[in-house]
N, C-alpha and C positions, 0 to 999 in steps of 0.2 A: 619108217621114211621110205619112201622110194622114188626112183624116177621113171620118166615116159619119154622115150626115144623112138626115130624112125628109123629103120634098116632094111635095105636088102634082102631077100635070103634066097641066094642062089642054090643053097644047099636043098631046098626042097623045089627046085627046078623051075621058080619064076625069077621075075627080072622086076617084078614090082615093088613097092614099098611097103611095110608093114608097122603101125604100132605096137611097140613092146613096152613092159614095164618091167624094172628090177628092183628088186626088194634092196634097201642100203643100211647100213648096221650106224646109227648115227653117232656111237661112240670113236667110230675108226675110219669111219667113211667106205669100208670093205661091203663089196657084195655081199648078200646073204642068199644064196642059191643061186638058179639061172634063171636068164630072161624068161619070162612069159609071153606069147604073143596074143594080142588084144583082137585085133581086125583080120578077117578072111578076106578081105579085098584089099586093093590097093588104094594107099592116102596118096593124095596131088601135093605137088609143090612142095617146099620147104616150109613155110608156116600155114600148113593147113591142117591144124588141129590146136588145141590147148584143152586144158585141164579145167573144172569148175572150180569156183573160188573155196569150196567146203573138200577139193582133194576125190570125191566118191565118185565123178564120172568124167568123160572126156568125150568134146566134140569134135567134128571132124568134116570133112568136105569131100565128096567123092562124086568124078563125073559118072552121069547117066550113060547105062550101056546102048539105049537107042540114042543114034546120031542126031535124030532129028527134035528132040528134046533138050529144050534151051536150060541153061543155068547149073547150080551144082545141086546136088544131093548133100542136104545138112544132116548128119545124124549123131545118137547119142547113145554109149555105150557105157556100162559100168568100169569104174576104172580098173577093177581086179578083173575083169574079164566078163563073158555073156551076151546077149545078143543083143544087137544095137537097133536104136528105135528110130525111125524118119522123122524128123522134124519139118522138112519140107523141100521142094526147091526154090532155091532161089538164085538172081544173079549176082553172086557174090562168092568170094571164098577167103581163106585165110583167117579164121575164125578165131576171135578173140572173147571168151568168157569173162567178162567184167564185174567186180564186186557189186554193182547195181541190179545184178541178175541177168542183165541182157547178151545176148551174145551179138557181135558188131562183126561186120562183114566189109571187104573191100571189092565194087563191083566194076569192073572195067568196063561197064555198059552204064551209061549216062541215064540217070532218070529223066533227063529232059531229053536228050537223044538216043534213046535205047539202041540204034543201029552205028552208032558211031565208030565202036570199037575201041582197043585198048589205046592206041595212039591219040586220043582225044580227050582221055581225063578218066576221071572215075567220079563214082558215088560212095559215101559213107552210109550204111543201112544199119537199121539194128533188128531183131527179132526176138521173141519170147523163146527160154527153152520148151515151152508147151506147144508152138508152132503159130501159126498164122501167117498175116500178111507181116512183109517186112516193112519197117517204116523209114522213107528216105529222109538221111539228117541233114544232106549237103551234096552238092555235085560239086566238081572240081573240075571244069573242061580244061584242054589242054595241058596238064599234069602228068608226071611220070614218076617213076621211082620211087613210089608210097609206100608209108609205112603207119599203124597205128600205135599209140604208146600202149603199154602193159594196162593202164586203166582204160583205156580207150576215149580218153578224155582230147588228147593231142593229137595232130597229124601233121606228118612231114613229109612233103614231096619236092619232087625238082623241078626247076622251073624252067622251061626248054631257051635255049639261045634265042635272045631276042637283040635288039640295038647294044643295051647295055649287057652285062657279062651274065652268064647262066649262072645258078646259083640253087640254093635251097630255101624252104620258108617253110615257118611253123604257124600251125593254127588250131583252131578248135573244131573239135569235129562237128560244130552247127555253122562253120562257114566265114567265122571271126577270123582273119588272119592277124597273127600276133608278131611277127622277127622274119627278117631275111638275111643270109648271110651266102657268101662267096666259098 
């Protein structure tokens, strides 16, 4: 067994965040050995990585170094370390690698209004680990504080204040609203 975590490495003179693994003894929960660094570049956001359903690979997003390039670079690397491969560049981050084999991304750029910005809503997209076009599953204009469930089937988001009280709503990733609460 092992855990995957993100950490800053000031001891290496950097202020970025790296992905690391640590082997754990399942009989007592104690660490076996020392943490092993997987990434050689900064990993963004608090939820910008996930492990594959089989535990063999890690997917993460990385902002391109070219400031004119839009989107995030989606990369996959072996969970034990090695060279990352680029899946593609997509307008989304916070990947979830679901049991259905697809990688789901939350995008602050609506597919229906790509220049609207993060305050205008989110899109849910999915892409194959092999790459290719990202499929837009649904657009959510005007929502914020978003999150996807671990299985990438349920979407939680905050509804901005309106005449009635603001709160949260739960929906399917395909756009069907199921419930709301404050």
